[in-house]
N, CA, C and O atoms as a Tinker XYZ file with bonds, in Angstrom:
   524  protein
     1  N     -0.943000  -24.978000    9.796000    73     2
     2  CA    -0.663000  -24.538000    8.707000    64     1     3
     3  C      0.011000  -23.062000    8.182000    63     2     4     5
     4  O     -0.478000  -22.015000    8.606000    81     3
     5  N      0.933000  -23.043000    7.422000    73     3     6
     6  CA     1.402000  -21.977000    6.968000    64     5     7
     7  C      0.586000  -21.060000    6.180000    63     6     8     9
     8  O     -0.230000  -21.579000    5.419000    81     7
     9  N      0.684000  -19.413000    6.241000    73     7    10
    10  CA    -0.343000  -19.090000    5.362000    64     9    11
    11  C      0.674000  -19.351000    3.709000    63    10    12    13
    12  O      1.859000  -19.018000    3.719000    81    11
    13  N      0.221000  -19.786000    2.772000    73    11    14
    14  CA     0.530000  -20.141000    1.276000    64    13    15
    15  C      1.051000  -21.571000    1.276000    63    14    16    17
    16  O      1.322000  -22.049000    0.175000    81    15
    17  N      1.240000  -22.370000    2.440000    73    15    18
    18  CA     2.082000  -23.486000    2.398000    64    17    19
    19  C      1.477000  -24.273000    0.898000    63    18    20    21
    20  O      1.974000  -24.676000   -0.154000    81    19
    21  N     -0.044000  -24.198000    1.590000    73    19    22
    22  CA    -0.543000  -25.377000    0.557000    64    21    23
    23  C     -0.324000  -25.115000   -1.162000    63    22    24    25
    24  O     -0.529000  -25.964000   -2.030000    81    23
    25  N      0.182000  -23.600000   -1.399000    73    23    26
    26  CA     0.087000  -23.575000   -2.620000    64    25    27
    27  C      1.507000  -24.032000   -3.209000    63    26    28    29
    28  O      1.669000  -24.625000   -4.275000    81    27
    29  N      2.537000  -23.627000   -2.277000    73    27    30
    30  CA     3.778000  -24.495000   -2.446000    64    29    31
    31  C      4.387000  -22.822000   -2.781000    63    30    32    33
    32  O      5.508000  -22.634000   -3.254000    81    31
    33  N      3.431000  -21.707000   -2.440000    73    31    34
    34  CA     4.356000  -20.718000   -2.863000    64    33    35
    35  C      5.430000  -20.142000   -1.734000    63    34    36    37
    36  O      5.197000  -20.372000   -0.547000    81    35
    37  N      6.685000  -19.340000   -2.146000    73    35    38
    38  CA     7.578000  -19.124000   -1.258000    64    37    39
    39  C      7.327000  -18.153000   -0.342000    63    38    40    41
    40  O      6.657000  -17.181000   -0.691000    81    39
    41  N      7.767000  -18.244000    0.831000    73    39    42
    42  CA     8.051000  -17.309000    2.107000    64    41    43
    43  C      8.997000  -16.832000    2.580000    63    42    44    45
    44  O      9.544000  -17.426000    3.509000    81    43
    45  N      9.404000  -15.862000    2.204000    73    43    46
    46  CA    10.615000  -14.840000    2.473000    64    45    47
    47  C     11.108000  -14.473000    3.616000    63    46    48    49
    48  O     12.124000  -15.123000    3.368000    81    47
    49  N     11.312000  -14.076000    4.543000    73    47    50
    50  CA    11.788000  -13.341000    5.790000    64    49    51
    51  C     12.678000  -12.282000    5.432000    63    50    52    53
    52  O     13.512000  -12.683000    4.621000    81    51
    53  N     12.808000  -11.097000    5.733000    73    51    54
    54  CA    13.688000   -9.792000    5.359000    64    53    55
    55  C     15.004000  -10.405000    6.180000    63    54    56    57
    56  O     15.001000  -11.254000    7.072000    81    55
    57  N     16.130000   -9.697000    5.586000    73    55    58
    58  CA    17.139000  -10.122000    6.396000    64    57    59
    59  C     18.246000   -9.335000    5.834000    63    58    60    61
    60  O     17.877000   -8.642000    4.886000    81    59
    61  N     19.446000   -9.235000    6.120000    73    59    62
    62  CA    20.457000   -8.201000    5.861000    64    61    63
    63  C     21.018000   -7.816000    4.996000    63    62    64    65
    64  O     21.602000   -6.746000    4.824000    81    63
    65  N     20.782000   -9.296000    3.926000    73    63    66
    66  CA    20.626000   -9.062000    2.451000    64    65    67
    67  C     19.628000   -8.443000    1.489000    63    66    68    69
    68  O     19.815000   -8.034000    0.343000    81    67
    69  N     18.314000   -8.477000    2.365000    73    67    70
    70  CA    17.108000   -7.863000    1.787000    64    69    71
    71  C     16.630000   -7.896000    2.678000    63    70    72    73
    72  O     16.052000   -8.813000    3.263000    81    71
    73  N     16.927000   -6.167000    3.085000    73    71    74
    74  CA    15.846000   -5.723000    4.819000    64    73    75
    75  C     14.829000   -4.610000    3.951000    63    74    76    77
    76  O     15.006000   -3.834000    3.012000    81    75
    77  N     13.588000   -5.028000    4.888000    73    75    78
    78  CA    12.150000   -4.452000    5.117000    64    77    79
    79  C     12.028000   -4.051000    6.283000    63    78    80    81
    80  O     11.943000   -4.885000    7.184000    81    79
    81  N     11.985000   -2.588000    6.584000    73    79    82
    82  CA    11.901000   -1.852000    7.544000    64    81    83
    83  C     10.377000   -1.232000    7.581000    63    82    84    85
    84  O      9.899000   -1.217000    6.446000    81    83
    85  N      9.605000   -0.783000    8.455000    73    83    86
    86  CA     8.159000    0.111000    8.267000    64    85    87
    87  C      8.527000    0.825000    9.754000    63    86    88    89
    88  O      8.560000    0.340000   10.884000    81    87
    89  N      8.732000    1.894000    9.365000    73    87    90
    90  CA     8.115000    2.847000   10.711000    64    89    91
    91  C      7.424000    4.331000   10.006000    63    90    92    93
    92  O      7.470000    4.823000    8.878000    81    91
    93  N      6.763000    4.741000   11.340000    73    91    94
    94  CA     5.774000    5.673000   11.087000    64    93    95
    95  C      6.668000    6.862000    9.993000    63    94    96    97
    96  O      7.853000    7.177000   10.101000    81    95
    97  N      5.932000    7.230000    9.230000    73    95    98
    98  CA     6.034000    8.628000    8.191000    64    97    99
    99  C      6.481000    9.574000    9.121000    63    98   100   101
   100  O      7.708000    9.603000    9.211000    81    99
   101  N      5.925000   10.296000    9.784000    73    99   102
   102  CA     6.094000   11.484000   11.018000    64   101   103
   103  C      5.718000   12.472000   10.311000    63   102   104   105
   104  O      5.870000   13.491000   10.986000    81   103
   105  N      5.196000   12.767000    9.038000    73   103   106
   106  CA     4.788000   13.711000    8.085000    64   105   107
   107  C      3.366000   13.785000    7.786000    63   106   108   109
   108  O      2.672000   13.026000    8.461000    81   107
   109  N      2.793000   14.485000    6.975000    73   107   110
   110  CA     1.288000   14.387000    6.880000    64   109   111
   111  C      1.923000   13.793000    5.482000    63   110   112   113
   112  O      2.878000   14.242000    4.849000    81   111
   113  N      0.898000   12.362000    5.122000    73   111   114
   114  CA     1.063000   12.243000    3.453000    64   113   115
   115  C     -0.711000   12.716000    2.937000    63   114   116   117
   116  O     -1.790000   12.480000    3.479000    81   115
   117  N     -0.358000   13.449000    1.691000    73   115   118
   118  CA    -1.824000   13.505000    0.575000    64   117   119
   119  C     -1.276000   12.735000   -0.507000    63   118   120   121
   120  O     -0.141000   12.619000   -0.969000    81   119
   121  N     -2.757000   12.081000   -0.870000    73   119   122
   122  CA    -2.694000   11.740000   -2.589000    64   121   123
   123  C     -3.441000   11.800000   -3.120000    63   122   124   125
   124  O     -4.506000   11.291000   -2.770000    81   123
   125  N     -3.260000   12.593000   -4.498000    73   123   126
   126  CA    -4.422000   13.114000   -5.612000    64   125   127
   127  C     -4.251000   12.338000   -6.757000    63   126   128   129
   128  O     -3.180000   11.967000   -7.237000    81   127
   129  N     -5.509000   12.093000   -7.208000    73   127   130
   130  CA    -5.617000   11.806000   -8.347000    64   129   131
   131  C     -6.306000   12.569000   -9.482000    63   130   132   133
   132  O     -7.427000   12.900000   -9.095000    81   131
   133  N     -6.047000   13.006000  -10.832000    73   131   134
   134  CA    -6.829000   14.307000  -11.223000    64   133   135
   135  C     -7.050000   15.175000  -10.470000    63   134   136   137
   136  O     -8.092000   15.830000  -10.439000    81   135
   137  N     -6.177000   15.294000   -9.812000    73   135   138
   138  CA    -6.299000   16.992000   -9.016000    64   137   139
   139  C     -7.083000   16.436000   -7.659000    63   138   140   141
   140  O     -6.834000   17.165000   -6.699000    81   139
   141  N     -7.816000   15.520000   -7.392000    73   139   142
   142  CA    -8.668000   15.351000   -6.360000    64   141   143
   143  C     -8.095000   14.469000   -5.226000    63   142   144   145
   144  O     -7.451000   13.444000   -5.447000    81   143
   145  N     -8.369000   14.932000   -4.037000    73   143   146
   146  CA    -7.431000   14.632000   -2.719000    64   145   147
   147  C     -8.550000   13.281000   -2.211000    63   146   148   149
   148  O     -9.739000   13.251000   -1.896000    81   147
   149  N     -7.318000   12.106000   -2.343000    73   147   150
   150  CA    -8.156000   10.761000   -2.351000    64   149   151
   151  C     -8.074000   10.403000   -0.566000    63   150   152   153
   152  O     -8.952000   10.048000    0.221000    81   151
   153  N     -6.707000   10.663000   -0.399000    73   151   154
   154  CA    -6.143000   10.658000    0.974000    64   153   155
   155  C     -5.241000   11.290000    1.843000    63   154   156   157
   156  O     -4.040000   11.468000    1.642000    81   155
   157  N     -5.722000   11.528000    2.554000    73   155   158
   158  CA    -4.939000   12.212000    3.595000    64   157   159
   159  C     -4.612000   12.049000    5.151000    63   158   160   161
   160  O     -5.475000   12.214000    6.014000    81   159
   161  N     -2.977000   11.633000    5.496000    73   159   162
   162  CA    -2.932000   11.153000    6.681000    64   161   163
   163  C     -2.189000   11.604000    7.303000    63   162   164   165
   164  O     -1.326000   12.318000    6.793000    81   163
   165  N     -2.225000   11.379000    8.601000    73   163   166
   166  CA    -0.936000   12.042000    9.809000    64   165   167
   167  C     -0.516000   10.466000    9.864000    63   166   168   169
   168  O      0.705000   10.338000    9.953000    81   167
   169  N     -0.934000    9.753000    9.846000    73   167   170
   170  CA    -0.638000    8.323000   10.581000    64   169   171
   171  C     -0.251000    7.466000    9.466000    63   170   172   173
   172  O     -0.807000    6.372000    9.553000    81   171
   173  N      0.658000    7.604000    8.251000    73   171   174
   174  CA     1.127000    6.837000    7.704000    64   173   175
   175  C      2.667000    6.129000    8.209000    63   174   176   177
   176  O      3.310000    6.236000    9.253000    81   175
   177  N      2.917000    5.315000    6.839000    73   175   178
   178  CA     3.781000    4.600000    7.467000    64   177   179
   179  C      4.763000    4.207000    6.474000    63   178   180   181
   180  O      4.300000    3.418000    5.650000    81   179
   181  N      6.318000    4.608000    6.258000    73   179   182
   182  CA     6.968000    4.286000    5.556000    64   181   183
   183  C      7.634000    3.121000    5.530000    63   182   184   185
   184  O      8.476000    2.915000    6.404000    81   183
   185  N      7.292000    1.818000    4.185000    73   183   186
   186  CA     8.078000    1.007000    4.578000    64   185   187
   187  C      9.346000    0.849000    3.246000    63   186   188   189
   188  O      8.961000    1.008000    2.088000    81   187
   189  N     10.482000    0.608000    3.456000    73   187   190
   190  CA    11.775000    0.467000    2.957000    64   189   191
   191  C     11.816000   -0.742000    2.781000    63   190   192   193
   192  O     11.788000   -1.583000    3.680000    81   191
   193  N     11.907000   -1.017000    1.262000    73   191   194
   194  CA    12.185000   -2.473000    1.073000    64   193   195
   195  C     13.017000   -2.985000    0.218000    63   194   196   197
   196  O     12.582000   -3.267000   -0.899000    81   195
   197  N     14.828000   -3.297000    0.634000    73   195   198
   198  CA    16.158000   -3.303000    0.508000    64   197   199
   199  C     16.454000   -2.059000   -0.287000    63   198   200   201
   200  O     16.664000   -0.995000    0.294000    81   199
   201  N     16.486000   -2.193000   -2.030000    73   199   202
   202  CA    16.904000   -0.787000   -2.609000    64   201   203
   203  C     15.920000   -0.304000   -3.084000    63   202   204   205
   204  O     16.153000    0.868000   -3.376000    81   203
   205  N     14.502000   -0.720000   -3.417000    73   203   206
   206  CA    13.716000   -0.209000   -3.706000    64   205   207
   207  C     12.913000    1.192000   -3.286000    63   206   208   209
   208  O     13.080000    1.524000   -2.113000    81   207
   209  N     11.875000    2.247000   -4.277000    73   207   210
   210  CA    11.698000    3.329000   -3.865000    64   209   211
   211  C     10.837000    2.946000   -2.122000    63   210   212   213
   212  O     10.156000    1.966000   -1.820000    81   211
   213  N     11.194000    4.039000   -1.353000    73   211   214
   214  CA    10.683000    3.770000   -0.165000    64   213   215
   215  C      8.715000    3.813000   -0.430000    63   214   216   217
   216  O      8.203000    4.463000   -1.341000    81   215
   217  N      7.974000    3.045000    0.502000    73   215   218
   218  CA     6.698000    3.021000   -0.403000    64   217   219
   219  C      5.821000    3.609000    1.083000    63   218   220   221
   220  O      6.078000    3.291000    2.245000    81   219
   221  N      4.849000    4.450000    0.645000    73   219   222
   222  CA     3.768000    5.443000    2.059000    64   221   223
   223  C      2.279000    4.272000    1.864000    63   222   224   225
   224  O      1.644000    4.024000    0.839000    81   223
   225  N      2.037000    3.601000    3.637000    73   223   226
   226  CA     0.836000    3.019000    3.480000    64   225   227
   227  C      0.357000    3.936000    4.127000    63   226   228   229
   228  O      0.846000    4.653000    4.999000    81   227
   229  N     -0.814000    3.887000    3.586000    73   227   230
   230  CA    -1.962000    4.663000    4.479000    64   229   231
   231  C     -2.733000    3.947000    5.260000    63   230   232   233
   232  O     -2.977000    2.786000    4.931000    81   231
   233  N     -3.221000    4.440000    6.337000    73   231   234
   234  CA    -4.352000    3.930000    6.847000    64   233   235
   235  C     -5.531000    3.580000    5.532000    63   234   236   237
   236  O     -5.453000    4.240000    4.496000    81   235
   237  N     -6.338000    2.765000    5.647000    73   235   238
   238  CA    -7.516000    2.771000    4.794000    64   237   239
   239  C     -8.262000    3.868000    5.314000    63   238   240   241
   240  O     -8.658000    4.757000    4.560000    81   239
   241  N     -8.567000    3.886000    6.980000    73   239   242
   242  CA    -9.648000    4.720000    7.440000    64   241   243
   243  C     -9.206000    6.717000    6.912000    63   242   244   245
   244  O     -9.986000    7.667000    6.978000    81   243
   245  N     -7.699000    6.735000    6.424000    73   243   246
   246  CA    -7.577000    8.162000    5.876000    64   245   247
   247  C     -7.892000    8.587000    4.271000    63   246   248   249
   248  O     -7.640000    9.643000    3.691000    81   247
   249  N     -8.551000    7.333000    3.769000    73   247   250
   250  CA    -9.011000    7.281000    2.450000    64   249   251
   251  C    -10.398000    7.498000    2.480000    63   250   252   253
   252  O    -11.175000    7.223000    3.394000    81   251
   253  N    -10.643000    8.035000    1.359000    73   251   254
   254  CA   -11.892000    8.363000    0.726000    64   253   255
   255  C    -12.312000    7.362000    0.288000    63   254   256   257
   256  O    -11.797000    6.990000   -0.766000    81   255
   257  N    -13.526000    6.414000    0.956000    73   255   258
   258  CA   -13.749000    5.538000    0.663000    64   257   259
   259  C    -15.004000    5.070000   -0.380000    63   258   260   261
   260  O    -15.216000    3.882000   -0.624000    81   259
   261  N    -15.866000    6.259000   -1.004000    73   259   262
   262  CA   -16.643000    6.499000   -1.884000    64   261   263
   263  C    -16.254000    6.502000   -3.201000    63   262   264   265
   264  O    -17.068000    6.184000   -4.067000    81   263
   265  N    -14.610000    6.961000   -3.608000    73   263   266
   266  CA   -13.909000    6.703000   -4.836000    64   265   267
   267  C    -13.772000    5.344000   -4.899000    63   266   268   269
   268  O    -13.598000    4.950000   -6.052000    81   267
   269  N    -13.795000    4.138000   -3.721000    73   267   270
   270  CA   -12.816000    2.947000   -4.101000    64   269   271
   271  C    -13.571000    1.792000   -4.567000    63   270   272   273
   272  O    -14.733000    1.629000   -4.197000    81   271
   273  N    -12.850000    0.789000   -5.540000    73   271   274
   274  CA   -14.024000   -0.536000   -5.970000    64   273   275
   275  C    -12.817000   -1.131000   -5.908000    63   274   276   277
   276  O    -11.747000   -0.814000   -6.425000    81   275
   277  N    -13.169000   -2.185000   -5.096000    73   275   278
   278  CA   -12.021000   -3.587000   -4.998000    64   277   279
   279  C    -12.375000   -4.243000   -6.275000    63   278   280   281
   280  O    -13.467000   -4.305000   -6.840000    81   279
   281  N    -10.768000   -4.904000   -6.738000    73   279   282
   282  CA   -10.884000   -4.989000   -8.145000    64   281   283
   283  C    -10.412000   -6.407000   -8.477000    63   282   284   285
   284  O     -9.814000   -6.865000   -7.504000    81   283
   285  N    -10.449000   -6.997000   -9.179000    73   283   286
   286  CA   -10.154000   -8.417000   -9.292000    64   285   287
   287  C     -8.873000   -8.922000   -9.117000    63   286   288   289
   288  O     -8.716000  -10.101000   -8.798000    81   287
   289  N     -7.758000   -8.019000   -9.323000    73   287   290
   290  CA    -6.696000   -8.044000   -9.530000    64   289   291
   291  C     -5.718000   -8.573000   -8.256000    63   290   292   293
   292  O     -5.690000   -7.903000   -7.224000    81   291
   293  N     -5.088000   -9.545000   -8.353000    73   291   294
   294  CA    -4.431000   -9.659000   -6.978000    64   293   295
   295  C     -2.791000  -10.446000   -7.379000    63   294   296   297
   296  O     -2.348000  -11.058000   -8.350000    81   295
   297  N     -2.253000  -10.018000   -6.028000    73   295   298
   298  CA    -0.422000  -10.626000   -6.848000    64   297   299
   299  C     -0.198000  -10.719000   -5.393000    63   298   300   301
   300  O     -0.867000  -10.343000   -4.430000    81   299
   301  N      1.156000  -11.445000   -5.529000    73   299   302
   302  CA     1.411000  -12.126000   -4.133000    64   301   303
   303  C      3.390000  -12.394000   -4.177000    63   302   304   305
   304  O      4.174000  -13.180000   -4.709000    81   303
   305  N      3.444000  -11.414000   -3.433000    73   303   306
   306  CA     4.701000  -11.210000   -2.845000    64   305   307
   307  C      5.426000  -12.302000   -1.096000    63   306   308   309
   308  O      5.058000  -12.459000    0.068000    81   307
   309  N      6.729000  -12.827000   -2.099000    73   307   310
   310  CA     7.494000  -13.865000   -0.773000    64   309   311
   311  C      7.570000  -12.986000    0.202000    63   310   312   313
   312  O      7.539000  -13.720000    1.190000    81   311
   313  N      7.672000  -11.590000    0.701000    73   311   314
   314  CA     7.962000  -11.514000    1.853000    64   313   315
   315  C      6.804000  -10.444000    2.695000    63   314   316   317
   316  O      6.871000  -10.291000    3.914000    81   315
   317  N      5.814000   -9.790000    1.882000    73   315   318
   318  CA     4.631000   -9.311000    2.383000    64   317   319
   319  C      3.346000  -10.344000    2.308000    63   318   320   321
   320  O      2.406000  -10.116000    3.070000    81   319
   321  N      3.274000  -11.490000    1.402000    73   319   322
   322  CA     1.876000  -11.718000    1.432000    64   321   323
   323  C      0.883000  -11.209000   -0.187000    63   322   324   325
   324  O      1.170000  -10.514000   -1.162000    81   323
   325  N     -0.061000  -11.814000    0.135000    73   323   326
   326  CA    -1.206000  -11.891000   -0.846000    64   325   327
   327  C     -1.156000  -10.339000   -0.954000    63   326   328   329
   328  O     -0.649000   -9.619000   -0.094000    81   327
   329  N     -1.693000   -9.936000   -2.016000    73   327   330
   330  CA    -2.173000   -7.883000   -2.090000    64   329   331
   331  C     -3.735000   -8.192000   -3.193000    63   330   332   333
   332  O     -4.055000   -8.965000   -4.096000    81   331
   333  N     -4.286000   -7.172000   -2.503000    73   331   334
   334  CA    -5.528000   -6.776000   -3.244000    64   333   335
   335  C     -5.598000   -5.722000   -3.833000    63   334   336   337
   336  O     -4.590000   -5.104000   -3.491000    81   335
   337  N     -6.139000   -5.155000   -4.479000    73   335   338
   338  CA    -6.183000   -3.830000   -5.197000    64   337   339
   339  C     -7.668000   -3.229000   -5.395000    63   338   340   341
   340  O     -8.676000   -3.783000   -5.834000    81   339
   341  N     -7.471000   -1.911000   -4.925000    73   339   342
   342  CA    -8.582000   -0.868000   -5.799000    64   341   343
   343  C     -8.716000   -0.218000   -6.610000    63   342   344   345
   344  O     -8.132000    0.857000   -6.466000    81   343
   345  N     -9.364000   -0.357000   -7.681000    73   343   346
   346  CA    -9.408000    1.462000   -8.626000    64   345   347
   347  C    -10.036000    2.289000   -8.378000    63   346   348   349
   348  O    -11.169000    2.006000   -7.988000    81   347
   349  N     -9.676000    3.622000   -8.462000    73   347   350
   350  CA   -10.160000    5.034000   -8.431000    64   349   351
   351  C    -11.312000    5.534000   -9.420000    63   350   352   353
   352  O    -11.166000    5.521000  -10.642000    81   351
   353  N    -12.241000    5.888000   -8.906000    73   351   354
   354  CA   -12.747000    7.021000   -9.605000    64   353   355
   355  C    -13.343000    8.247000   -8.989000    63   354   356   357
   356  O    -14.218000    8.430000   -8.144000    81   355
   357  N    -12.433000    9.161000   -9.829000    73   355   358
   358  CA   -12.564000   10.625000   -9.366000    64   357   359
   359  C    -14.303000   11.247000   -9.347000    63   358   360   361
   360  O    -15.330000   10.870000   -9.911000    81   359
   361  N    -13.942000   12.491000   -8.289000    73   359   362
   362  CA   -15.375000   12.840000   -8.842000    64   361   363
   363  C    -15.939000   13.277000  -10.258000    63   362   364   365
   364  O    -17.118000   13.028000  -10.512000    81   363
   365  N    -15.109000   13.943000  -11.221000    73   363   366
   366  CA   -15.331000   14.361000  -12.470000    64   365   367
   367  C    -15.270000   12.866000  -13.612000    63   366   368   369
   368  O    -15.165000   12.831000  -14.838000    81   367
   369  N    -15.374000   11.862000  -12.701000    73   367   370
   370  CA   -15.646000   10.263000  -13.726000    64   369   371
   371  C    -14.472000   10.079000  -13.928000    63   370   372   373
   372  O    -14.630000    9.131000  -14.697000    81   371
   373  N    -13.484000   10.189000  -13.882000    73   371   374
   374  CA   -12.136000    9.245000  -14.253000    64   373   375
   375  C    -12.000000    8.113000  -13.228000    63   374   376   377
   376  O    -12.363000    8.024000  -12.056000    81   375
   377  N    -11.407000    7.341000  -13.992000    73   375   378
   378  CA   -11.272000    5.822000  -13.616000    64   377   379
   379  C    -10.074000    5.578000  -14.051000    63   378   380   381
   380  O     -9.569000    5.725000  -15.164000    81   379
   381  N     -9.422000    4.954000  -12.468000    73   379   382
   382  CA    -7.942000    4.535000  -12.508000    64   381   383
   383  C     -8.055000    2.834000  -11.844000    63   382   384   385
   384  O     -8.355000    2.491000  -10.701000    81   383
   385  N     -7.756000    2.132000  -12.831000    73   383   386
   386  CA    -7.624000    0.674000  -12.365000    64   385   387
   387  C     -6.628000    0.571000  -11.467000    63   386   388   389
   388  O     -5.608000    1.256000  -11.539000    81   387
   389  N     -6.893000   -0.450000  -10.390000    73   387   390
   390  CA    -5.484000   -0.849000   -9.694000    64   389   391
   391  C     -4.473000    0.226000   -9.481000    63   390   392   393
   392  O     -3.280000    0.071000   -9.744000    81   391
   393  N     -4.993000    1.331000   -8.992000    73   391   394
   394  CA    -4.124000    2.470000   -8.583000    64   393   395
   395  C     -3.528000    2.055000   -7.050000    63   394   396   397
   396  O     -2.400000    2.439000   -6.740000    81   395
   397  N     -4.453000    1.143000   -5.981000    73   395   398
   398  CA    -3.834000    0.823000   -4.980000    64   397   399
   399  C     -4.120000   -0.317000   -4.556000    63   398   400   401
   400  O     -5.148000   -0.993000   -4.548000    81   399
   401  N     -2.357000   -0.554000   -3.955000    73   399   402
   402  CA    -3.014000   -2.207000   -3.329000    64   401   403
   403  C     -2.545000   -2.142000   -1.795000    63   402   404   405
   404  O     -1.958000   -1.229000   -1.216000    81   403
   405  N     -3.017000   -3.491000   -1.271000    73   403   406
   406  CA    -3.019000   -3.487000    0.237000    64   405   407
   407  C     -2.880000   -5.372000    0.624000    63   406   408   409
   408  O     -3.376000   -6.345000    0.057000    81   407
   409  N     -2.291000   -5.290000    1.411000    73   407   410
   410  CA    -2.135000   -6.858000    1.894000    64   409   411
   411  C     -2.552000   -6.660000    3.462000    63   410   412   413
   412  O     -1.996000   -6.048000    4.374000    81   411
   413  N     -3.990000   -7.574000    3.396000    73   411   414
   414  CA    -4.751000   -7.275000    4.108000    64   413   415
   415  C     -4.451000   -8.243000    5.160000    63   414   416   417
   416  O     -4.969000   -7.955000    6.239000    81   415
   417  N     -3.813000   -9.223000    5.140000    73   415   418
   418  CA    -3.278000  -10.004000    6.446000    64   417   419
   419  C     -1.557000  -10.332000    6.048000    63   418   420   421
   420  O     -1.126000  -11.485000    6.041000    81   419
   421  N     -0.962000   -9.501000    5.829000    73   419   422
   422  CA     0.019000   -9.596000    5.804000    64   421   423
   423  C      1.258000  -10.695000    6.181000    63   422   424   425
   424  O      0.497000  -11.364000    6.880000    81   423
   425  N      1.909000  -11.067000    6.238000    73   423   426
   426  CA     3.248000  -11.936000    6.533000    64   425   427
   427  C      3.846000  -11.413000    8.298000    63   426   428   429
   428  O      4.230000  -10.259000    8.485000    81   427
   429  N      3.834000  -12.155000    9.106000    73   427   430
   430  CA     4.416000  -11.188000   10.143000    64   429   431
   431  C      5.370000  -10.000000   10.172000    63   430   432   433
   432  O      5.333000   -8.925000   10.771000    81   431
   433  N      6.144000  -10.495000    9.417000    73   431   434
   434  CA     7.628000   -9.325000    9.248000    64   433   435
   435  C      7.067000   -7.749000    8.834000    63   434   436   437
   436  O      7.699000   -6.693000    8.855000    81   435
   437  N      5.456000   -8.033000    8.403000    73   435   438
   438  CA     5.466000   -6.254000    8.225000    64   437   439
   439  C      3.646000   -6.540000    8.432000    63   438   440   441
   440  O      2.744000   -6.326000    7.622000    81   439
   441  N      3.599000   -6.948000    9.465000    73   439   442
   442  CA     2.479000   -6.788000    9.893000    64   441   443
   443  C      1.726000   -5.894000   10.051000    63   442   444   445
   444  O      0.520000   -6.071000    9.877000    81   443
   445  N      2.396000   -4.317000   10.541000    73   443   446
   446  CA     2.125000   -2.736000   10.654000    64   445   447
   447  C      1.718000   -2.784000    9.481000    63   446   448   449
   448  O      0.844000   -1.929000    9.627000    81   447
   449  N      1.609000   -3.135000    8.226000    73   447   450
   450  CA     0.974000   -2.522000    7.134000    64   449   451
   451  C     -0.503000   -3.124000    7.114000    63   450   452   453
   452  O     -1.305000   -2.601000    6.340000    81   451
   453  N     -0.905000   -4.160000    7.894000    73   451   454
   454  CA    -2.403000   -4.083000    7.595000    64   453   455
   455  C     -2.968000   -3.483000    7.734000    63   454   456   457
   456  O     -2.818000   -2.962000    8.839000    81   455
   457  N     -4.138000   -2.915000    6.892000    73   455   458
   458  CA    -5.073000   -1.951000    7.241000    64   457   459
   459  C     -4.829000   -0.904000    6.769000    63   458   460   461
   460  O     -5.680000   -0.030000    6.935000    81   459
   461  N     -3.242000   -0.468000    5.782000    73   459   462
   462  CA    -3.134000    0.192000    5.371000    64   461   463
   463  C     -2.909000   -0.208000    3.886000    63   462   464   465
   464  O     -2.883000   -1.375000    3.495000    81   463
   465  N     -2.729000    1.024000    3.006000    73   463   466
   466  CA    -2.991000    0.607000    1.436000    64   465   467
   467  C     -2.018000    1.657000    0.792000    63   466   468   469
   468  O     -1.670000    2.656000    1.420000    81   467
   469  N     -1.491000    1.331000   -0.787000    73   467   470
   470  CA    -0.469000    2.425000   -1.102000    64   469   471
   471  C     -1.157000    2.497000   -2.371000    63   470   472   473
   472  O     -1.866000    1.675000   -2.952000    81   471
   473  N     -0.767000    3.724000   -2.681000    73   471   474
   474  CA    -0.759000    4.254000   -4.319000    64   473   475
   475  C      0.571000    3.868000   -5.204000    63   474   476   477
   476  O      1.728000    3.994000   -4.805000    81   475
   477  N      0.189000    3.401000   -6.413000    73   475   478
   478  CA     1.016000    3.734000   -7.840000    64   477   479
   479  C      1.750000    4.687000   -7.701000    63   478   480   481
   480  O      0.871000    5.525000   -7.502000    81   479
   481  N      2.901000    5.381000   -7.629000    73   479   482
   482  CA     3.043000    6.493000   -7.829000    64   481   483
   483  C      3.086000    7.097000   -9.567000    63   482   484   485
   484  O      3.593000    8.178000   -9.864000    81   483
   485  N      2.635000    6.428000  -10.279000    73   483   486
   486  CA     2.766000    6.608000  -11.863000    64   485   487
   487  C      1.005000    6.931000  -11.756000    63   486   488   489
   488  O      0.295000    7.560000  -12.541000    81   487
   489  N      0.722000    6.379000  -10.737000    73   487   490
   490  CA    -0.866000    6.555000  -10.997000    64   489   491
   491  C     -1.673000    7.264000  -10.196000    63   490   492   493
   492  O     -2.886000    7.058000  -10.203000    81   491
   493  N     -1.136000    8.130000   -9.456000    73   491   494
   494  CA    -1.472000    9.297000   -8.260000    64   493   495
   495  C     -0.162000   10.220000   -8.099000    63   494   496   497
   496  O      0.921000   10.156000   -8.681000    81   495
   497  N     -0.572000   10.983000   -7.241000    73   495   498
   498  CA     0.469000   12.093000   -6.961000    64   497   499
   499  C      0.348000   11.967000   -5.253000    63   498   500   501
   500  O     -0.644000   12.228000   -4.574000    81   499
   501  N      1.432000   11.574000   -4.876000    73   499   502
   502  CA     1.808000   11.259000   -3.623000    64   501   503
   503  C      2.577000   12.552000   -2.927000    63   502   504   505
   504  O      3.774000   12.720000   -3.158000    81   503
   505  N      1.799000   13.515000   -2.012000    73   503   506
   506  CA     2.726000   14.171000   -1.457000    64   505   507
   507  C      3.134000   13.660000    0.253000    63   506   508   509
   508  O      2.402000   13.143000    1.096000    81   507
   509  N      4.366000   13.988000    0.315000    73   507   510
   510  CA     5.073000   13.979000    2.097000    64   509   511
   511  C      5.178000   15.666000    2.400000    63   510   512   513
   512  O      6.019000   16.280000    1.742000    81   511
   513  N      4.480000   16.297000    3.218000    73   511   514
   514  CA     4.573000   17.286000    3.695000    64   513   515
   515  C      6.344000   17.776000    4.340000    63   514   516   517
   516  O      7.008000   16.963000    4.983000    81   515
   517  N      6.700000   18.744000    4.121000    73   515   518
   518  CA     8.034000   19.562000    4.509000    64   517   519
   519  C      7.630000   19.174000    6.371000    63   518   520   521
   520  O      6.549000   18.868000    6.872000    81   519
   521  N      8.957000   19.347000    6.996000    73   519   522
   522  CA     8.657000   19.040000    8.844000    64   521   523
   523  C      7.714000   20.920000    8.908000    63   522   524
   524  O      7.247000   21.341000    9.967000    81   523
């Protein structure tokens, strides 16, 4: 049985008309929320989906686990699979709901993002170091 088939949800494969690429970012990526560093990674991946802004996927191991709490929010992408969400609570008690999403079992076309998380740019400050 293919993932998602029991629910009748569509599964799409990236194509020339709707390309998705995943490649090592190759530079340090730092994420801050409320001025606090939440993630710092030299192993981030850049996912470029069609004409959408590029997204930095950071290994979960490079995220400060003590600030995360998994939320009940989920979503579905026909190209990437089922997404789970995390909220972040900073040291000063600021809570940012669903600031992070992750595809725990992504579809094969984007399998590289398994074990990685992404931050919403309107909820976090995402910095990519200059070369």
